[in-house]
C-alpha positions in Angstrom: 0.0 0.0 0.0 1.0 3.7 -0.2 0.9 4.1 3.6 -0.6 2.7 6.7 -4.1 3.7 7.7 -6.3 3.7 10.8 -9.8 2.3 10.6 -12.8 2.6 13.0 -16.0 0.6 13.2 -19.2 2.6 13.9 -22.8 1.6 14.1 -25.6 4.1 13.5 -29.3 4.0 14.0 -30.4 7.1 12.3 -28.3 9.5 10.4 -24.8 10.4 11.4 -24.3 14.1 12.3 -28.0 15.1 12.6 -27.3 16.2 16.3 -30.6 14.8 17.5 -32.7 16.9 15.2 -34.5 13.7 14.0 -35.9 10.9 16.1 -36.0 7.2 15.2 -38.0 4.4 16.9 -37.0 0.8 17.0 -34.1 -1.4 18.3 -30.7 -2.3 16.9 -29.1 -5.6 17.9 -25.6 -6.8 17.0 -23.2 -9.5 18.0 -19.9 -11.3 17.2 -17.8 -8.4 15.9 -14.4 -9.7 14.6 -11.2 -8.3 13.2 -9.1 -10.6 11.1 -6.1 -10.0 8.9 -6.3 -11.8 5.5 -4.1 -12.3 2.5 -4.4 -10.5 -0.8 -5.6 -13.7 -2.4 -8.3 -14.1 0.1 -9.3 -10.4 -0.4 -9.5 -10.8 -4.2 -11.5 -14.0 -3.8 -14.2 -12.3 -1.7 -17.3 -10.8 -3.3 -16.5 -7.4 -4.8 -19.4 -5.7 -3.1 -18.1 -6.8 0.3 -14.6 -5.3 -0.1 -13.6 -2.1 1.7 -11.0 0.1 -0.1 -8.9 2.4 1.9 -7.4 4.3 -1.0 -10.1 7.0 -1.0 -10.3 9.6 1.8 -13.8 11.1 1.9 -13.5 12.6 5.4 -17.0 11.2 6.1 -15.5 9.0 8.9 -14.9 12.1 10.9 -17.2 12.7 13.9 -19.6 15.6 13.8 -18.3 18.7 15.6 -19.2 22.4 15.8 -15.6 23.2 15.2 -13.1 22.3 12.4 -11.4 18.9 13.2 -7.9 18.0 12.2 -7.9 15.3 9.5 -6.4 11.9 10.3 -3.4 10.9 8.3 -2.5 14.5 7.4 0.1 16.9 8.8 -0.3 20.6 8.7 1.8 23.8 8.5 0.4 27.3 9.2 1.2 30.7 10.3 -0.8 30.7 13.5 -3.9 29.2 15.1 -5.8 32.5 15.6 -9.4 31.8 14.6 -9.7 35.5 13.6 -7.2 34.9 10.9 -7.4 31.2 10.0 -10.1 28.5 10.2 -9.1 25.1 8.9 -9.9 21.4 9.2 -12.8 19.0 8.5 -16.2 20.6 8.7 -19.6 18.9 8.6 -22.4 20.0 6.4 -24.9 20.0 9.2 -22.9 19.7 12.4 -20.5 22.6 12.0 -21.4 25.8 13.8 -21.1 28.5 11.2 -21.7 31.2 13.9 -20.2 31.4 17.3 -22.1 31.8 20.6 -22.2 35.5 20.1 -23.8 35.2 16.7 -20.7 36.2 14.8 -19.8 34.4 11.6 -16.9 31.9 11.9 -16.1 32.0 8.2 -15.4 34.9 5.9 -12.8 37.3 4.6 -11.7 40.3 6.6 -11.0 43.6 4.9 -9.6 46.8 6.5 -11.9 49.8 6.6 -10.9 53.3 7.5 -13.6 55.7 8.8 -13.8 59.1 10.4 -15.5 59.1 13.8 -15.7 62.1 16.1 -13.0 63.8 14.2 -10.6 60.9 14.4 -9.5 58.3 11.8 -10.6 54.8 12.9 -9.2 51.7 11.2 -10.9 48.3 11.8 -11.2 44.9 10.2 -14.7 43.9 9.0 -15.9 40.8 7.2 -16.8 41.3 3.6 -20.5 40.5 3.4 -20.3 38.4 0.2 -17.5 36.3 1.7 -19.6 34.6 4.4 -20.4 31.1 3.1 -23.2 28.9 4.3 -23.3 25.1 4.2 -25.2 25.1 1.0 -22.7 27.5 -0.6 -19.9 25.1 0.3 -21.4 21.6 -0.2 -24.2 22.0 -2.8 -23.0 24.7 -5.2 -20.8 24.1 -8.1 -21.1 20.3 -8.1 -20.9 19.0 -11.8 -23.0 16.1 -13.0 -21.5 12.8 -12.0 -19.5 14.2 -9.1 -20.5 13.6 -5.5 -19.4 15.7 -2.5 -19.8 14.1 0.9 -21.2 15.5 4.0 -17.7 16.2 5.4 -14.8 17.9 3.7 -11.5 19.5 4.4 -11.5 23.3 4.4 -8.9 26.1 4.6 -10.3 29.6 5.2 -7.6 32.3 5.4 -9.6 35.1 6.8 -6.6 37.4 6.6 -3.6 37.2 4.4 -1.8 34.2 5.8 -0.8 30.6 4.8 -1.9 27.1 5.6 -1.2 23.6 4.2 -2.2 20.0 4.8 0.0 17.2 3.5 0.4 13.5 3.4 4.0 12.3 3.5 5.9 9.0 3.1 3.6 7.7 0.3 5.7 4.9 -1.1 5.7 4.3 -4.9 6.9 0.7 -5.6 9.5 0.0 -8.3 8.2 -0.6 -11.8 4.7 0.4 -10.9 1.9 2.8 -11.8 -0.1 5.2 -9.6 -3.0 7.6 -9.7 -3.5 10.4 -7.1 -6.6 12.5 -7.4 -8.7 14.9 -5.4 -11.8 17.1 -5.8 -11.0 20.8 -5.1 -12.7 24.1 -5.2 -11.7 27.7 -4.2 -13.7 30.8 -3.3 -12.8 34.4 -2.8 -9.2 34.1 -3.9 -8.3 37.3 -5.8 -7.7 37.3 -9.5 -4.2 36.2 -10.4 -3.6 34.3 -7.2 -3.9 30.6 -6.7 -4.1 27.8 -4.2 -1.7 24.9 -4.9 -2.2 21.2 -5.1 1.1 19.3 -5.7 3.0 16.1 -5.3 6.7 16.3 -4.3 9.2 13.5 -5.1 12.8 14.1 -4.1 11.9 17.8 -3.6 10.7 18.1 -7.2 7.1 19.3 -7.1 4.5 18.6 -9.8 2.0 21.4 -9.2 -1.6 22.5 -10.1 -2.3 26.1 -9.5 -6.0 26.3 -8.6 -8.5 29.2 -8.8 -11.9 28.0 -9.8 -13.3 31.5 -10.1 -10.9 32.9 -12.7 -8.9 31.4 -15.5 -5.2 32.1 -16.3 -6.3 35.2 -18.3 -8.3 36.6 -15.4 -11.7 35.9 -16.9 -14.5 34.8 -14.6 -15.5 31.1 -14.9 -18.1 28.9 -13.3 -16.9 28.2 -9.8 -17.3 24.5 -9.9 -15.6 21.6 -8.2 -12.7 20.2 -10.2 -11.1 16.8 -10.2 -7.3 17.0 -10.3 -5.3 13.9 -11.2 -1.6 13.0 -11.0 -0.3 9.9 -12.8 3.1 8.4 -12.0 5.1 5.7 -13.7 8.0 4.5 -11.7 10.5 2.7 -14.0 13.2 2.7 -11.3 14.5 -0.5 -9.6 13.6 0.9 -6.2 10.7 2.5 -4.5 10.5 6.3 -4.0 8.7 8.4 -1.5 6.2 11.0 -2.4 4.2 13.7 -0.5 0.8 15.2 -1.4 0.1 18.8 -0.5 -2.9 21.1 -0.4 -1.8 24.7 0.2 -3.4 28.1 0.4 -0.7 30.8 0.6 3.0 30.6 1.2 5.2 31.5 4.1 6.6 34.7 2.4 5.5 38.3 2.7 4.3 38.2 -1.0 2.9 34.7 -0.9 0.3 35.1 1.9 -3.3 34.9 0.7 -6.9 35.4 1.7 -9.7 33.0 0.6 -11.0 29.4 0.8 -9.8 26.1 -0.4 -12.1 23.0 -0.2 -10.9 19.4 -0.6 -12.8 16.1 -0.8 -12.4 12.5 -2.1 -8.6 12.2 -2.0 -7.8 9.0 -3.9 -4.4 7.3 -3.8 -4.4 4.2 -6.0 -1.9 1.7 -7.5 -3.1 1.0 -11.1 -2.2 -1.5 -13.9 0.0 -0.6 -16.9 -3.1 -1.0 -19.1 -5.1 1.5 -17.0 -2.2 3.9 -17.0 -1.8 3.8 -20.8 -5.6 4.2 -21.3 -6.0 7.1 -18.9 -2.9 9.0 -20.1 -3.2 8.6 -23.8 -4.5 12.1 -24.3 -1.5 13.6 -22.6 0.6 13.8 -25.8 -1.4 14.1 -29.0 0.3 16.3 -31.6 -0.9 18.0 -34.7 0.6 20.2 -37.4 1.0 23.9 -36.5 0.7 26.9 -38.8 4.3 26.6 -39.9 4.3 22.8 -40.2 5.8 22.3 -36.7 4.3 19.8 -34.3 2.1 21.3 -31.6 -0.1 19.9 -28.8 -3.6 19.3 -30.0 -6.5 21.2 -28.3 -7.5 17.9 -26.8 -4.2 17.4 -25.1 -4.1 21.1 -23.9 -7.5 20.6 -22.3 -6.4 17.3 -20.7 -3.4 18.8 -19.1 -5.5 21.5 -17.3 -6.6 18.8 -14.8 -4.1 15.9 -15.4 -0.4 15.7 -14.9 1.7 12.7 -16.0 5.2 12.0 -14.5 7.6 9.3 -15.5 10.4 8.4 -13.1 13.2 7.2 -15.5 15.2 4.2 -14.6 18.7 5.0 -13.2 21.4 2.6 -14.5 24.3 1.7 -12.2 28.0 1.4 -13.1 30.3 -1.4 -12.0 31.2 0.6 -8.9 27.7 0.8 -7.7 27.3 4.5 -8.6 25.1 6.1 -11.3 26.4 5.4 -14.8 26.8 7.8 -17.6 23.4 6.6 -18.9 21.8 8.8 -16.3 20.5 11.9 -17.9 22.9 14.8 -17.8 22.0 18.4 -17.4 23.1 20.8 -20.1 25.8 22.1 -17.8 27.1 18.6 -17.2 27.1 17.8 -20.9 29.0 21.0 -21.7 31.6 20.2 -19.0 32.0 16.7 -20.3 32.6 18.0 -23.8 35.1 20.6 -22.5 37.0 18.1 -20.6 37.3 15.8 -23.6 38.6 18.6 -25.8 41.2 19.7 -23.2 42.4 16.0 -22.9 43.1 15.7 -26.6 44.9 19.1 -26.5 47.1 17.9 -23.7 48.0 14.7 -25.5 48.9 16.5 -28.8 51.1 19.0 -26.9 53.0 16.3 -25.1 53.6 14.3 -28.3 55.0 17.4 -30.1 57.3 18.2 -27.2 58.7 14.6 -27.1 59.5 14.7 -30.9 61.3 18.1 -30.5 63.4 16.9 -27.6 64.4 13.7 -29.6 65.5 15.8 -32.6 67.6 18.1 -30.4 69.3 15.2 -28.7 70.2 13.5 -32.0 71.6 16.8 -33.4 73.8 17.4 -30.3 75.2 13.9 -30.4 76.2 14.2 -34.0 77.8 17.6 -33.5 80.0 16.9 -30.4 80.7 13.2 -30.2 84.3 12.1 -31.6 83.9 9.4 -34.1 85.1 5.9 -33.1 88.0 4.0 -35.0 89.2 0.4 -34.9 92.4 -0.7 -33.2 94.2 -1.6 -36.5 93.4 1.8 -37.9 95.0 3.4 -34.8 98.1 1.2 -35.3 98.4 2.1 -38.9 98.1 5.7 -38.2 100.9 5.6 -35.6 103.1 3.6 -37.9 102.7 6.0 -40.7 103.4 8.9 -38.5 106.6 7.4 -37.3 107.7 6.5 -40.7 106.9 10.0 -41.9 109.0 11.4 -39.1 111.9 9.1 -39.9 111.8 10.0 -43.5 112.1 13.7 -42.7 115.2 13.3 -40.5 118.7 12.8 -42.0 120.3 9.4 -41.4 123.0 9.1 -38.9 126.5 9.6 -40.3 128.8 6.5 -40.0 132.3 7.5 -38.8 133.9 4.1 -38.3 133.4 0.4 -38.3 131.3 -1.6 -36.1 134.3 -2.4 -34.0 134.9 1.3 -33.4 131.3 1.7 -32.0 131.9 -0.8 -29.2 135.5 0.3 -28.6 134.8 1.7 -25.2 
């Protein structure tokens, strides 16, 4: 499943949330309540009409209360808990007290009014008359044919410029699987050009719908109807990923704080088949020829994308060292760096090769210039002999003055 859930078993005789306004006669008897954990095979083998699905949050399991109740399974983030600035939580169509004990409206949008009184300028916050919504305004109005809004829903009412969000975190998307997240939403009294946000965040990368059901992106007034917003996810990765679903009115910045309403119902988190995914997302990319022959999104795809977003989590290949391989998509900056490094590498190699050749040429030239040529031993002897003979030939022979006997006379 996407996350763990809590369940409660309740038995009613009458209508839940009527606060005793209606009376019923009779008796209700029950016995042998049991709680048993079963396998997926046993669940699928049971009659379909007996199965309870926990992938849709209708908020109708909430108890009736005169105040807004925190939703189970959601966390929240807000600027403050001052009911004069912010009212948020699950409200009941009939059980919620739309006025306090003093008869003041609990809901609405404040505006600052400046008046002159007794010669002094007085500034005070007053509720805009047309911003006070009743149960019928919230639950019955703007419901298209085929859409059903329950008797309980999640509401954010920023009475002054502030921010508030509800979110579900740690939603696990299994590897090689397909998912559909959807919710019914409606806004009221958000100024033109401002938007509530519904988004899914995976690894801090949000996929976002900007929501204003009273005005379109061009600022034109539209029918303020409930809308069904749907996210589709295809996880091609070898491991699961965690996702978080957010409903947000305003941001925690000076410029991002907003006044207005955001209503949420029928939050659905479902794992679907590949066939369902392909069928339900086939309108996401339908192209046609544009005026200049280029391919452009068809009007059908443009309309589809207003309320549907499709995200594919690409598979990440691993190299032999266990890290991400080069098959992982590079950013343009990374691609440019890779090309630059390759170019520099070849430049270095070429420079080194040229330097080696030049050094070799210089060494050979020096050797030839300064090294005395070698000769053989016989050549050396011949050279010496000739020199001696040459010297002997130049000198006059010794003059003989007597016989050999005279030479050894002494």
